[in-house]
C-alpha angles and dihedrals in degrees: 000000000000113000116229118209112209099155097095092134085067096048137330127222115258116264109245093228086055092053087056089051096056100038098083087058092057094044114031111354094059101133121134104258088222093058119102097215125093095269094053094043090051090059093039088056091051091048095052092045088054088049090050092046094052094043090052090050095054099036097252140123115259088237087063096057121085126179118229138181092254147336087272092060090044090054092046091049093051098047101035092036093058093045094048091048089052102046113147092029127091112264133171128195118210117193139134137256090240095067125112118274089251088069101033097050091043091054092046090052092050091050092052097038102043104012096246114174114244133194132181124216116236120243138183128246090275094054096255110150123236104230091187088059088049089056093049092051096057110104125217121229097030138075110267117207113195120196118182124156120241094227129000116253097211102037101024091230112162110220123216094254096164091053093046089048091053088052093047091051093048090057095038090245124153111243121210121179130190101220093170093119097039095049108110093013101062133034110264114204113156096206094046090047092043094223126155096201130016131182129202137172129214100221093067093063104041097280121117124279113256102055132088138147141218129213112212116184114233107265097033107124112226130176115216117245097198122053134184104088147022097257122142088018093300093306097103124017110209137100105276120252093227097174094054095041089056089048094051093049092050095045092049093051092046089050093051092052091051100041096116095046094044093048094047088052091051092051092053090049091049092051094046091051095047093044092051091050089052094047087051091053093243109158115222145150128214121237122212135019107330095192104047107039147114110272096225098059129072125169114200133188121202124205097242108168118255094238087060091078113205113205119195115318098346095132094046091049090051090052092046089052087055090053101259122121114206133134142226093233135303112015086219087072101036115118095031093104087232122121119242112291090212095056090045089052087053088061099261117147116237092257090053092047090052091048089058131087137189115226115192130184137211136200085257096061119093134209091249090056096051092047090052091048090053088054092052089045087056095051093049094047093047086068093052106036 
């Protein structure tokens, strides 16, 4: 049985061309970028060229781009960094219940540890944010830090980042966006978006796992989370991962160049998958905003009877046994036996959330694969419906 991978919102395979780009730094160009000898300076030059390349792609200055180990670290650095740099002054964080756990758990920790005021923007049953509610939640006489993701990793919803940025600017708020899921699928230009901080992660756009980056606009005060060296201009102490930084920059540039082609392919895959489910008489409903979303993510609920109790990841395991890899939401919370916090926030019951899956495509998937996956979905669901 051929296994079909449709969990690309969790992680993408590494592009073969990107593997070739990073191999020299694992084999011959292995110097420590902080060393002053020729070996070190060779890798230092490669690191700074990667920084310049990434900065150019997002419309930033190289001095505003910092490499991290992941999108999660980038989110933590943004939120904790601003709060730690502002201790002793009134500060409020405004976010939403639909954010990735990297933001939600960081915000909860800051609230518990430092008493930071936290507000959550209202949204409708499709996950669309209420911007009037956002305005009402901004407090006078304090620093407001707004953190709203560019695109939702479970639903695919694209949030109105430019509009939020305009609101933030009008109230002198700092605006951070988690762009981990939109990177490689949408154009990311920091001035056009209007963001002050933006996090991305390489393994969402065909670079390796273990490398991310954060854009921090000049003038935003950030306290470092890691201490021990002057790396990343004193923002992140730790020997730089030059190989993966080069890979991230190359993969991001490649993804931006291929945006239209990649998104068109994803749209065709999505249509083929949904059409196949309909042709096979599989009942389903779509979660999220169907009109303003990323083309590579679909989140589906199936009307599995409540007496057919689904515990943990039963549906996912049944699909995996049928040779199809999908997820119930963020991979970072899989295996916890808890249903998706995003679907619960939309008003789904625990049973409805457990009877839902996220299917996500990549440029390497084919029409034939997704049609076969739909057939296997149908076989699995016939036993449950």
